[in-house]
SEMAR-471021 format. One record per residue (C-alpha): x, y, z; residue in three letters. Coordinates in pm, whole numbers, padded with zeros to 5 digits, always signed. Each point is the difference from the previous one (the first is absolute). Layout:
residues N
XYZALA;...
***
This chain:
residues 389
+06866+11374+07805MET;+00338-00177-00026MET;+00137+00207+00290ASN;-00310-00080+00203GLN;+00052-00367-00062ASP;+00370+00029+00091LEU;-00090+00183+00316ALA;-00225-00288+00099THR;+00278-00243-00064LEU;+00244+00202+00209LEU;-00256+00026+00280ALA;+00007-00381+00041LEU;+00319+00031+00199TYR;-00004+00159+00350ASP;+00343+00157+00043ASP;-00084+00118+00352THR;-00046-00351+00145ALA;+00275-00106+00248PRO;+00205-00304-00085LEU;-00204-00236+00214ALA;-00317+00097-00180GLU;+00138+00062-00346ALA;-00065-00176-00328HIS;+00236-00010-00295THR;-00076+00235-00287ILE;-00278-00164-00207PRO;+00070-00232-00294ALA;-00117+00245-00271PRO;+00283+00233+00096TRP;+00240-00260-00136TYR;-00184-00054-00332THR;-00183+00320-00101ASP;+00173+00204-00274ALA;-00136+00325+00143ARG;+00179-00064+00326ILE;+00322-00056-00196ALA;-00035+00328-00181GLN;-00064+00186+00331LEU;+00311-00162+00143GLU;+00213+00119-00291ASP;-00090+00362+00070ARG;-00048+00014+00373HIS;+00218-00277+00143VAL;+00297-00040-00233PHE;-00033+00356-00136GLY;-00033+00174+00333ALA;+00250-00171+00237ASN;+00379-00016+00004TRP;+00114-00284-00219GLN;+00335-00170-00031ALA;+00113-00001-00366ILE;+00367-00079-00002GLY;+00345+00010+00169ARG;+00246+00272+00069LEU;+00279-00196-00180ASP;-00203+00033-00321GLN;+00036+00382+00021VAL;+00339+00027+00172ALA;+00169+00246-00237ASN;-00104+00317-00195PRO;-00177-00118-00317GLY;-00104-00336+00141ASP;-00371-00073-00045TYR;-00260-00274-00001PHE;-00360-00023-00120THR;-00292-00182+00143THR;-00380+00009+00011GLU;-00227+00075+00293LEU;-00377-00002+00000ALA;-00001+00004-00378GLY;+00231+00303-00012GLU;+00348-00013-00164PRO;+00272+00122+00240ILE;+00349+00126-00043LEU;+00247+00037+00288ALA;+00336+00172-00078VAL;+00305+00135+00181ARG;+00059+00356-00129GLY;+00325+00163-00094ALA;-00026+00177+00340ASP;-00021-00346+00171SER;-00368+00069+00091GLN;-00233-00299-00034LEU;-00317+00085-00188ARG;-00304-00187-00137ALA;-00227+00088-00290PHE;-00284-00142-00202TYR;+00175-00163-00289ASN;-00221+00179-00249VAL;+00101+00252-00268CYS;-00188+00329+00026ARG;-00041+00008-00381HIS;-00192-00312-00097HIS;+00038-00224+00307ALA;+00260-00253-00105ALA;+00244-00137+00263ALA;+00317+00216-00002VAL;+00216-00256+00177ALA;-00004-00352-00145THR;+00223-00292+00090MET;+00055-00347-00154PRO;-00224-00271+00136GLU;+00127-00134+00339HIS;+00246+00292+00044ALA;-00042+00114+00358PRO;+00156+00342-00045CYS;+00198+00220-00233GLY;+00214+00313-00034HIS;-00069+00312-00199ALA;+00115+00363-00055GLN;-00354+00099-00097SER;-00325-00158-00116PHE;-00099+00036-00363ARG;-00350-00112-00083CYS;+00018-00261-00280PRO;-00325+00128-00159TYR;+00076+00364-00102HIS;+00337+00062+00160GLY;-00100+00222+00289TRP;+00299+00021+00238ASN;-00016+00012+00383TYR;+00277+00056+00258GLY;+00069-00226+00289LEU;-00187+00256+00209ASP;-00310-00044-00215GLY;+00028+00334-00172SER;-00088+00025-00366LEU;+00319+00080-00189LYS;-00113-00006-00363GLY;-00282-00066-00244MET;+00096-00057-00363PRO;-00198+00205-00259GLU;-00220+00175+00250PHE;+00045+00361-00118ALA;-00314+00199-00045GLY;-00204-00170+00278VAL;-00185+00263+00196CYS;-00050+00021+00379ASN;+00249-00272+00073PHE;+00236+00029+00297GLU;+00283-00249-00008ARG;+00049+00044+00379ALA;-00356-00121+00061ASP;+00039-00318-00202ASN;+00257-00207+00175GLY;-00056-00346+00123LEU;-00269-00015+00267VAL;+00166-00063+00336PRO;-00099-00258+00263ILE;+00075+00008+00374ALA;+00308-00226+00063VAL;+00194-00094+00313ASP;+00220-00277+00135THR;+00016-00221+00305TRP;+00282-00243+00070GLU;+00099-00115-00354ASP;-00348+00041-00152PHE;-00142+00264-00234VAL;-00365+00100+00064PHE;-00243+00215-00190VAL;-00345+00138+00076ASN;-00237+00106-00287LEU;-00210+00219+00229ALA;+00032+00376-00071PRO;+00117+00090+00356LYS;+00078-00313+00194PRO;+00114-00006+00364ASP;+00377-00062+00039PRO;+00115-00357-00043LEU;+00146-00005+00357ARG;-00338+00093+00140ASP;-00153-00283-00202TYR;+00255-00253+00122LEU;-00031+00126+00360HIS;+00153-00246+00248ASP;+00099-00248-00277LEU;+00317+00209-00040VAL;+00114-00066+00355ALA;-00094-00373-00013GLN;+00204-00061-00313VAL;+00303+00221+00070SER;+00176-00241+00245PRO;-00019-00286-00254LEU;+00274+00145-00226GLY;-00172-00035-00339LEU;+00255+00230-00168THR;+00266-00269+00054THR;-00192-00238-00227LEU;+00061+00003-00374ARG;-00241-00063-00281PHE;+00047-00343-00157HIS;-00282-00082-00240SER;-00369+00041-00086ARG;-00275-00250-00079LYS;-00355+00069-00104GLU;-00311-00215+00040TYR;-00346+00035-00154THR;-00284-00139+00214LEU;-00355-00071-00088ASN;-00139+00188+00300CYS;-00081+00350+00111ASN;+00292+00190+00150TRP;-00187+00024+00329LYS;-00011-00373+00030VAL;+00383-00010+00001TYR;+00020+00279+00259VAL;-00260-00177+00219ASP;+00206-00315-00012ASN;+00310+00195+00105TYR;-00178+00171+00288LEU;-00164-00300+00174ASP;+00254+00003+00284GLY;+00157-00325-00101GLY;-00333-00170+00031TYR;+00058-00208-00317HIS;+00368-00065+00055VAL;-00027-00334+00196PRO;-00244-00136-00255HIS;+00137+00129-00329LEU;+00370+00071+00048HIS;+00141-00304+00183LYS;+00359+00079-00075GLY;-00020+00361+00111LEU;-00200-00092+00304ASN;+00281-00233+00116SER;+00225+00302+00073VAL;-00261+00236+00146LEU;-00113-00001+00365ASP;-00363+00023-00103TYR;-00132+00019+00355SER;+00190+00326+00056HIS;-00088+00159-00336TYR;-00098+00367+00058THR;-00212+00254-00191ILE;+00036+00372+00051GLU;-00201+00258-00200ASN;+00120+00352-00075GLY;-00170+00290-00181ARG;+00046-00144-00349HIS;+00201-00311+00063HIS;+00007-00335+00173CYS;+00296-00176+00154LEU;-00017-00376+00043GLN;+00291-00162+00168SER;+00110-00336+00135SER;+00299-00141+00191PRO;+00205-00241-00208MET;+00078-00356+00113VAL;+00254-00263-00109ALA;-00149-00286-00191SER;+00122-00292-00222LEU;-00351-00061-00144GLU;+00072+00183-00328ASP;+00373+00026-00084ALA;-00039+00280-00267GLN;-00217+00217+00220VAL;+00217-00045+00308SER;+00303+00083-00213GLU;-00142+00325-00144THR;-00239+00127+00273ARG;+00172+00048+00329HIS;+00089+00267+00261GLY;-00171+00109+00317ASP;-00319+00129-00151ARG;-00206+00028-00322ALA;-00152+00340-00086TRP;-00291+00041-00235TYR;-00101+00362-00076PHE;-00297+00098-00211TRP;-00054+00359-00111LEU;-00348+00099-00125TYR;-00109-00076-00250PRO;+00234-00251-00179ASN;+00361+00001+00111PHE;+00166-00266+00220MET;+00349-00057+00144LEU;+00100-00347+00127ASN;+00319+00015+00197ILE;+00223-00273+00150TYR;+00364+00009+00099GLU;+00192+00124-00306GLY;-00299-00056-00227VAL;-00289+00212-00115MET;-00264-00019-00273ASP;-00254+00267-00083THR;-00335-00070-00153ASN;-00199+00249-00206LEU;-00353-00103-00087VAL;-00150+00167-00305LEU;-00362-00051-00130PRO;-00046-00124-00356LEU;-00381+00017+00014GLY;-00256-00138+00249PRO;+00118-00365-00039ASN;+00374+00031-00066ARG;+00302+00159+00165CYS;+00379+00009-00038LYS;+00238-00040+00293VAL;+00356+00135-00047ILE;+00262-00154+00229PHE;+00336+00181+00043ASP;+00266-00205+00187PHE;+00276+00156+00208TYR;+00293-00147+00185PHE;+00282+00112+00226ALA;+00249-00152-00244ASP;-00071-00015-00368VAL;+00353-00109-00107SER;+00043-00290-00245PRO;+00137-00212+00285GLU;-00338+00030+00174ARG;-00215-00080-00304ASP;-00086-00355+00090ALA;-00137+00111+00341TYR;-00191+00297-00151ASN;-00148-00220-00276SER;-00112-00251+00269ALA;-00165+00281+00194SER;-00193+00112-00304VAL;-00104-00363-00054ALA;-00135-00011+00356THR;-00203+00314-00079SER;-00124-00170-00319ASP;-00137-00292+00193THR;-00191+00223+00237VAL;-00133+00204-00291GLN;-00119-00305-00185ASP;-00197-00105+00309GLU;-00149+00346+00028ASP;-00090+00020-00364VAL;-00206-00321+00017ALA;-00199+00103+00307ILE;-00058+00360-00122CYS;-00137-00126-00330GLU;-00221-00243+00189SER;-00132+00289+00214VAL;-00078+00207-00311GLN;-00207-00274-00141ARG;-00188-00035+00331GLY;-00069+00372+00016LEU;-00208-00032-00314ALA;-00221-00273+00152SER;-00352+00070+00115ARG;+00098-00187+00316ALA;+00222+00280+00125TYR;-00074+00362+00100GLY;+00251+00097+00263ALA;+00200-00171+00276GLY;+00099+00072+00359ARG;+00353+00083+00132LEU;+00216-00167+00265SER;+00057+00248+00288VAL;+00328-00179+00079ARG;+00132-00006-00358ARG;-00173+00238-00244GLU;+00031+00354+00143ALA;+00219+00093-00303GLY;-00268-00109-00240GLU;-00255+00205+00195HIS;+00219+00307-00033LEU;+00040-00055-00370PHE;-00379-00033-00060HIS;-00066+00313+00210ARG;+00252+00214-00189LEU;-00129-00130-00334LEU;-00362+00077+00097ALA;+00105+00348+00107ARG;+00158+00079-00332ASP;-00273-00156-00215LEU;-00285+00174+00182LYS;+00184+00331-00008ALA;+00082-00047-00365GLY;-00358-00077-00093LEU;-00121+00308+00193ALA;+00251+00216-00178ALA;-00085-00131-00346SER;-00371+00037+00063SER;+00055+00364+00085ALA;+00169+00079-00331VAL;-00243+00129-00262PRO;+00003-00179-00337PRO;+00229+00150-00261ALA;-00172+00188-00281PRO;-00038-00176-00333ALA;+00264+00076-00259LEU;-00115+00232-00277THR;+00009-00158-00345THR;+00198+00205-00248LEU;-00175+00067-00329ARG;
***
């Protein structure tokens, strides 16, 4: 009955409607816990996801841990220099085998010893040893290594895909690779990270990002002063959207004009939740992670062409400019989330001129959710566990 109700909810959105006739996804998709559960498995758990940076795993033994769709993840550079990813779950009794101090972004190890019962794993995920395990029948050590996950890299980013046999990352990125390549992202260096928790669904934040600059003149006065809004462009790819604008000189906001300049601003979004914002010598990436139907976390990583101490004042001012824009976005996104729960709202329309990216996002999301529901409905229920007496 629950699946039938969810199917009815998903059917409220017509993902075949062209942009000029399309509505947004319906309000309950932003508030229903069943939608959030379906997204974990079939959106975040079935598409390529950015989880970290190559500099975190530059040398053999370097590793970092993270979480994706409720799953603990370990990425590690092996002794053979091969990058691998695994579920960070001991095969004995499921404790995390790699643990790091709070706020530590990465670490270095020769092997991973589970802190629970001392099972030891190599950097290649193989099980090396199990204390006091003599006498256990029908146990093959070679079959009990860490469970691997598909991993690949693009530019300076590490991606994983939890699906059993995903298409290659390059196929997923498609023409995004050629669009980004001339921008020289590998010349930029990581500077710092900031995290924000918002009282809104993750999709509200993505919608806001993908509205083709529609909200910029009204909400971001400082940023708008350096963008040629009338020549703002939107270009959709297979799984991504590129929004771009020529830059203009302006004295309206000194801090923005000081830290946002160059010939053009580039705003890339990769389905479902990764953004790259690029100006001359400056980039920040945004990763939007759900924390439930009504909350999300946005991780900002800041990059600069020069991260030397002599450039610190400029780089700090650039981060402050981003903070101002983010504060403006937080306020409006939280306002939208409150409105989505109102009986006065069901769904909205989309601007043909501005919101093609949002239309792409909603159609990709609907594709994954409907396919995911169909797949889960086809799986027979698991048999009940037998009670031991």
